[in-house]
N, C-alpha and C positions, 0 to 999 in steps of 0.2 A: 576599475581603470588601471591599466598596466603601462609602465613606461616602455616605449617601443624598444625591442631588442633585449629585454631583460625579463626576469621572473619576479621582479620586485613589485610589490603592490603599493597602494596609496599610503600605507602606514610608514613606508620608508622614504617618502618624498622629502621630508624635512632634513633627514640625514643626507640624502642626495644633494640637496642645496648646500649643506655645510661642506660636504666633500668637494663639490664643484668650486665653491668659493675659495677653498684652500689650494686646490689644484691651480686655479688661475692666479692666486696670490704668489705662487712660487714658479710661475712662468710655464705652466703646462696647459695653456689654453688650447693648444693644438689637439688635445684629447677631446675637447668639448666642442670646438667650433664646427666640426663637420660631422656631428653625430646627433642622435635624438636628445642627448643631454643638454644641447644649447637651449631647448625650450624651458629648462629648469634653472637657467642662470638668473639670479635675483636682479631685478630691474635697477637697483641702486648700486650694483657692483661696479667698481672701477676696474677697467680692463688693463690698466697700467700696473704691472706687477712690481710692488715695492715692499721692502721689509725694513722697519725702523727707519723710514725715510730714505732708504738706499735701494737702488735698482737690484732686483734679485739676479739679474743677468751678470752681475759682477761676481757672483758665486759660481763655483763649478757645478755642472749638472748633477753629479752624484751627491754633492752636498745638499743641493736643493731637494733631491729625492728624500734624503734622510730627514731634513727639516720638515718636509711635507708630511712624512709618516709620523714624525714626532708630534706635530700639531694635531694630526687626525686621531691620536689617542691609542688606547690599549691594543685593539686588534691589529692596527698597522705597525705598532711598535713590536708586538710579538712576531708579526710576519717578518719584519726586518731582522729580528734576532735569529729566527729560524733560518732565514736566507743566508745569514752569515756563516752557516755551516755547509753551504753549497758552493765551494770555490770551483767546482767542476763546471758549473753552469753560469756563474756570474763573474765579471772581471774583478781583479784584486782591488782596484780603487773603490768599487762599490761595496765590496765585502768590508773593506777598512772603515767605510762610513757607517755601515750597519753595526760594526763592532763597538761603535761609540755610544750606542743606546744604553742608557742607565735605567734599570727597572725599578725606579723609585717614583712614586706619585703621592699626592696629598692623601692623608688617611681619611677613612670614613668617620663621620661624627659619632659621638657616643650614642645618640638616639638611634642611629641606623644600626650600630652594632647590637644594641639591646633588642631591636626589632628582629634582627636575624636570629639571635639566640632564642628569642621567644618562639619564632617560627619553627626552629629546628628541635628544640627541647620541649617536652611536655611537662616539665617541672620548673619551678622558679629557680633562679641562679643560686639562691641561698641554700637550697636543698642539695645542689650538685657540687658547689664549691664553698670552701671555707673562706677564700678570698678570690676576687677576680679583678684584675687591673684593666680598666677601660682605656687606659692610655696605651697605644700599641708599641710593641718593642721594635717592630719594623713594618714598613708599608710598601707593597709592590703592586704591580698592575693587576694581578689575578687575585691576590689575597693579602691580608695583613695578619701579623702575629701578635698575640697577647699572652701574658703570663698569668698563671692562676695557681691556687693551692687547693688540692682536693680535700675532701672531708677527713681523710685519714692522715693528712699532713704532707703528702707527697707533692712536690712541685711539678707543675705541668706547663706545657706550651700548647696554645690553641691557634691553629691556622684557620682563619675565617675567610671564606670566599666573598668577594664583593657582590653587593646586591644587584640583581637584574643583569649580571654580566653576560649570561648566556644569550639573552635577547639582543643585547648590543652587538655581540660577536656574530650572531645569526644575520642581523641586518647588514653589518659591514661585509660579511662574506658574500652576500648576494650582490652588493655593490662592487666588490672587488672582482667577482666573476664577470660582471657586466663590463667593467673597465678593461679587463683582460681581453674580452671579446672585441672591444673597440680597438685596442692596441694591435691585435692580430689583423684586424680588417684594414686599419689605416696605415699601420707600419709593419708590413709582412716580415721585415728583418728581425723583429722581436721574437719570432717563432723559435729562433736559436736558443732563447732563454727559457723556453717551455713554460710560459706563464701559467697555463691551466694545470699542468702537472705539478708545478710548485704550489699552486693553491690547493690542490687535492692533498699534497703532502702536509701542508700547513693545517688544513681542516682536520686531518687525522690527529696531528700532534696537539692542536689546541683543544680538540674534543676530549682527548685523553687527560689533558691538564685540568680540564673543567670538572673532572670526576675524581674526587678525593678517594673514592673506593679503589681506583687504580694505584694511587700512591700507597694506600694501605696494603694492597696485595704485593707491591714491590718491597715494602718493609718486611713483610712476613717471609717472602721468598729470600731476601737478603739475609735475614736472621737464620733461616734454615740452612743456607749455604755455608755459614760460618759456625755452625753448631760444634761445640767442643774446642774451638780455637781461642786460646787464652790471650792472644795479642790484640783482639778486636772486641769492641763493645757496640751493640746495636741498641738504640733507644727503645724503651718499652712503649708499646702502643696501648692506650687505654680505650679499648674497642667499644666499651659500653657508652662512651662519650663521643664517639665518632659518628658522623652522618655524611651524606653526600656533599654537604657544603661546609662541614667542620671536621678538622683533623685534630685529635687530642693525643699528645704523646708526652713522654717524660722530658723534663727540663734537664739539659746536660750542663753540669757544672765542671767545665774543663778549661783548658788554655788553648787558644788558637795557635796553629803552627807558625803563624807570622810573628808571634811574640817570643822570638828566639832567646833573648836575654832572660826573660822570665823563666823559660824552660831550663836554661842553663843554671839559673839560680836555684831551681828546684832539684838540681843534681842530675839532670838528664844530659846524655851525650847527644848533641844534635845530629852527628853522623849516624849513630845507631838508630835514632828516630827516623831519619831519612830512609835508611835501608829497610826498617820495619814497615813504615807507612807505605812507601812505594811498592815494597814486596807484596803487601796485602792487596794493593791495587792490581798488580800483575796476576795474583790469584783470581781476582774477580774476572779478569779478561781471559786468561789462558786456561784456567781450571774450571770456572763456573760458566763462562760465556755470558755473564750478566753483570754489567758494570755501572757504577755511578758516573753519569755523563757530565756532571758539573762539579768536579773536584777542586774548586778554587779554595784558597786558604780559609775563607770564611765558613766553609762547610767541612772543615777538617780540624778536629780537636784532639788534644792529648789529655787524658784523665790523670788524676793524682797518682794512680798506681801504674802509670806508664802505658795503659792500653790506648789504642787508637780508636777514635769514634767519628764516623761519617754522619752528617745530618742532611736533611732535605733530600728526600727520595722522589721528588717530582719529575726529575729528568733522568731516566735510566735508559741504558742501551743494551742490545742483545747482539751477540756475534756467534755465528754458527761455526762448526768445526773446520769446514773448508776455508772460511775467511780467517780464522785464527792462524792457519798454516800460511796463508798468503801474507798476512800481516807480519808473521815471524820472518818469512823470506824477505820481505821488504826491509825490515830492520837489520837483518844480517847483511843484506846487499849494501845498505848504507854504511854499516860499520866496516865492511871489508872493501868498500869502494869498487864493487863488482859491477861494471857498466852493463855488460851483456845480460847478467841475471836480473839487474834492476829493471832493464827495459822489458824483459819477459814478464816480470812481476807486475809492472805498471799496466801492461796490456791485459793481464789476467784480472787485475783490479776492476777494469772497466766492464760495464754491462755490454758494451759493444767493442769486442776485442780487435776490430779492424783499425789499424793505424795507417793512414794514407802515405805518410812520409817517414818511414822507419829510419832511413839514413840520417835525416835531419834531427830526428828524436835522439839518436845515438850521440850526435855531436852536441846537442843541448844537454844531455846527461853528463857528458865529459866536462862541459863548461860548468855545470852544476857542481860536480865534484871538485873541480879546480878551484872554485870560489871558496870552498871550505877546507881544502886540503892543508893549507898552511896554518890553520887556526888550532890552538890547543883546546882541550876540552873545556877549560875554564872560560874561554872566549866564544865557544860554540853555542849559539842560541837555537834551541830546538824549535822555537816559534819561527825563526827565519828559515830553518830547513823545511818545515812543513809548508811555509809560504812558497818556497821554491818549488816544492812538489805540486802545490795547488796551481801555480802558474803553468806547469807542464800539463796538468789535467785540463785546464781551460784552453790553452793554446792548441792542444791536439784533440779537443772535443771528446775527452774520455769521460763517460758518464759513470760516476762511481756510486755504489750503493750508499744511501744516506747514513746508515749505521756505521759504516767504515770511516766515513768522513768525520762523524761525531766522535768516534774513538780516537782518530788521529788528533783532533783538537783537544780531547780530554787528556791524551798522553802528553801533549805540550803543557797543559795545566799542571799535571802531576809532576812533570820534570821541573816546573817552576817551583813547586813545593819542595822538591828534593834539593834544588839549588839554594832555596831560601834558608834551609836548615844547614846545608853544607855546600859552599861555593865550588868545591872540587868534585861534587857528586856526578857520576857518569851513568846516565840512565841506560845506555846501550850495554855497558858491561853488566849491569844488574839484570837486564832483561834477557841476556844471552842464555843463561841456564834454563829459563822457562821455555824459550823458543826451541832450544835443542831437545829438551824433554818432549815438547809437543811434536817435533818432527820425528823423533825416535818412536813415539807412540803411534804415529801415522804409519811407519814402515815396519813395525815389529810383526813377526810371523802371524800372531793371533789376529792382528788387525787386518793384515793382507788376506788371511783365510776368511775372515768375516766379510770383507768386501767381495771376494771371489764368490762366496756362498750367496750374497745378495744378488750378484749378477746371474748366478745359476737359477735362483728363484724367479728373477724377472724373465729369464728365457723360458722357464717352465710355464709361467703364466701365459706367455706368448704362444708357446706350442700347444698348450691346453685349448686355447680358443681358436687356433688356426683351422682345424677341420670344420668347425661350425661356420667360420667366416667364409671359407672356400665354398661350402655348401650354399650359403646365402647368395654368393656371387653367381654360382651356377644356376640357381633357381631364377634369379633375375634375368640371366641370359636367355633361359628357356621361355620366360614370359615376355621377353622383349622390352624389359623395363630398365635396361642399363642406359644411363644418361651421361654422356660425355660432354664436358664443358671445355671449349677451346677459346682462348683469349690471345689475339694477335696484338702485340704492343708495337708502337712506333709507326703505325699506319695512318695516324690522324692527318698528317700533311697531305698524303696521297688521296685519302678519302675526301678531304676538303677540296682538293684540286679537281677531282672527278665530279663532285657535286656542282662546283662552279662551271665546269665544262659542259655538263649536261643541261644546266639552266640556260647557258648561252646558246646551245644548239636549239633548244625549244623556243627561245626568244627569236632566233634567226628564222626558224621555220614559220612562226606566226607572222613575222615581219614580211617575209617573202610572199606568203599566201595573201596577205592583205594587199601588197603591192600588185601582184598578178591579178587578183580579183578586181581591183580598182581599174586596172588597164583594160580588162575584158568588158567591164561595164561602160567605160568611155567609148570603146570601139563599137559596142552594140547600139549606141545612140538611144539608150533607154531613157524616157522622160521620168520626171521633169528635168528641164534643161535651163542652163544659165549661160548666155552668150553662145548658144548652140552646143554647149558641153553638158553632159549628164551631171546633175548635182550630186547624186550618190557616188559617182566616180571621183568627183573633186573631194568630197568628204573622206573617201577612202584614201586618196593620196595624202591628205592632211594628217590623217591618223598614222599612215605609213611613215611619214616624215617624222612625226613625234616618236614613234617606235624606234626609228633609225637613230635619232639624236640620243634617246635614252640608252640604246644599245652601245653606241660609241662612248658615251660618258662612263658606262660601267666598265668598259675595256680599259679606258685611260686611267680610271680610278684604281682598278685592280693592278694594272701593270706598271703604273707610275710614270706614264708618258707625259 
């Protein structure tokens, strides 16, 4: 048995009922009422939406969406968190609501943790660890973290994935796709938010996060990128204790960058730490093209010897060379308040470079600069600047690659780290040398020659295959197998009118034939008769009258008389 309009099977029906109950609870019964989902509404469900004795309609719609996702659990919370990185597709008010999500959930019980460890390891814990702390250090929606001591005395961190999480997410994704289809059918205006594309993006992201092997690969790549750099430390990965559901790495004994007074008491200069830490981040972006996408203060440590250490490599981003240059141009345009160049860069940023109202965009960019022109760097909030850019992206329907938006958000976080350490820190000034070096690298003679050579090779590949392609076309011409497709657009109204016209002509001919035939029968006096009038003729006149009435009604209905 399948739920109409979906690919969900009977095993998902209980979850469907739960989702439907919560949708109705928060005032989204319109998604349910006119779809196949109404058959799954629990009989005892009250259709008056209230929360804590208060009508949910007293809350803003976007707040209700957040609360609904929050109550639906892990999958929907993760979806909201990922959507918060798409300000080009969603309004700022909804983005702000999704940014309120806290990725903290009750921890798994000790029995469940032991069960997972027994499933993943083929040896008892006592043989693998000297000590294992069953009380979690932290608990999130995907995994929870435990501390342990290895047999050789080294301290370790174990990231353990929640049990049966993949099955829950699989069921929720099926339901979310079904709901997205209903939204598109019932509310066509939601197509502007590209719900199915967003779900595909989410499915890729969450699938990657459910594989700790991806995080392991990210740590290995990150370590390799910084080989020989004495300013940074990458935690050691204990690969022999890692599985697809458990990640085991070195415990970092450092000080969070948010503990500024502690760092100052250890003899560190906060300004130098800001320059070093943010500089290492710029190296990730502009030199390696592979960056930590969640650099909040909790993932940023300073070791006793002054080295910087990033932790939690579950969310990483990649930026290609061309996008690095675009990002550099964007930052330089902002720093120099170059309206024309910023407008060009914003349109390049977009997957669809067509901007329908460039004049209005230019005025909005001028207003954008005017808003921040009078502020000193101490009062200039990078988050507000990026929000301003995001509003431009949304208002002008600029579809920005997800990784670039992720990078912009990460740069705001890293700026926050710099300002936390030193309130006078200027991220644009620190970024400028990296950007200029990147642009010089793009236009240096060797790079230009390399690009020219690539174009020559592409042209060579084209010319190499051209004779064979021409020969193929000529052979098909000789054999009479050339097939040309022609599509005329915009002719549907004319076609519909001609169809209606031809039907009316056919109807009129039948009506006239019936009328003339009936008249001839009456004049012929053909029996049987009724009151000396042939019955067949009378019947013909009745049918003709019905045809005539139907014909007139179709004309009035069509022409609106």
